[in-house]
N, C-alpha and C positions, 0 to 999 in steps of 0.2 A: 377640419372644420366641424363645428358643433351645430347640428341641425336643431331648429326650434321644434317644440312639441307639435305645433300646428303643421309644420312642413312634414314631419314624420307621419302625422295622421293623414294628411292629404295624400301622400304617396301610398300609404297602406290602404286607404279607401280606393285609390286609383287601381292598385294592383289586385286587391281582393274582390271587390264588388263589380268592377267594370270590365275586366278582361279575363279571359280564360286562356291560359297558355296553350292548352290543347288545340283550341280553334284558331289561334293566331300564329302558330308555329310556321305556317307557310304564307302568311299574309303580312302586308304592311299595315301598321296602325297609324292613321293620321290624326294628330291631336291639335286642332286649332286653338290658339289663344288670342285674346282680344286686345291686349295692350302690352307695350314694352314697359314693364314695371316690376317692382319687387314681389308682387303677388304671384308672379309666374316663376319665382325662384325655385320652388320645389321641383317643377318640371325640368328646368335647366340643370339643377344640381343632380337629379336622377340621371339625366342624359350624360352629363360630363363624368359622373362617377360610375358610369356603365351599369347602373342598377337595373335598367331594362334588360340588358343582356343577361345579367345574373338570374333574373326571373323568367328566362326563356322568351323574351320579347325583343328579338334582335333588330327588327326594322321599325322603330318608332320614329315618326317624322313630326317634329314640332313645326307648325305652320302658323305664321302671323297673318291674321285676318282682322283688319280694323273694323269693328262694329259687330255688336252682338246679333243684330238681325241678319247680317250676312252669314254668320256662323250658323244660326238657326236654319237658314235656307239651305246651307250645305249639308246639314244633318238630315233635313227632310228629304233632300235629294239622294241621300245615301253615301255621300262623299266622306263623311266622318260619323263615327258612332259616339264619340265622347268629345268634350271640350272643356277648356279651362277659361271660365268667363264669369261675370257677375250674373246673379240669378234673374234679374227682371225680364230680359228678353225670353229666356226659357219659360218663365212663369206666364208671360203674356201669350206665348204660343200654346202652352198647356191649357190655358183658359179657353182658347179658341179651338181646342180639340186635338192638338198634337200630343203624341205619346212621349212625353219627356218627364224626367225626374231630376230634381236637384239633390245630389247625394251628400255633398259636404262643402264646407267653406273654410279656407285658411285664414280669413280675415275676421277678427272679432271686434271690430269697431267701424264706425261710419267713416267713409273716406271723403265726404263732402266738405266744402268750405263755404262759409257765409261771408259775403262781401258787403260791407255797409259804409255809409258816410263816416268821416272821421270823428264826428261828435258822438257816435254810438260807441261806448266803451265796454259794455257788457250785454249779455243776452237778456238780462232783466229789463233793460231799456226798450227792447223790441216788443215787450208785452204791451198791448193796447187795451185800455179799459173799454167796457161796453159803451159807456156814456160818450167817450171820446170818439169811438168808431161810428156811433150813431149820428153824432153831430157832424162829422166829416162827410158822411154819406148824404146828408141833406144838402 
């Protein structure tokens, strides 16, 4: 199986910057992830390919926790030191004083969807002119 460049970089960042094999040799590493989606592929590929074992991380537990805020709470409580999740919850906690850092992302595009009525066929139609929006506000 050929790993994408983003997946390789995610795993490299995970191994190099977030863990030290010397301090984790006798501990288990709990890694919560926020959704069952392809964005968690690098974690599962690393686990199935036994890459954690190869880099002296024998007890890595991937734990599904739905919701970024719950993952943040588990990290603040010391139950997990790292996570695979979207940045907004971590950034919101950081703004409020939590000691978090977003190290990397394997996704290089927006994952949101815009839902509109059927008569809207392009994003250009969504643009509202100032005169139109002022008239509707009155």
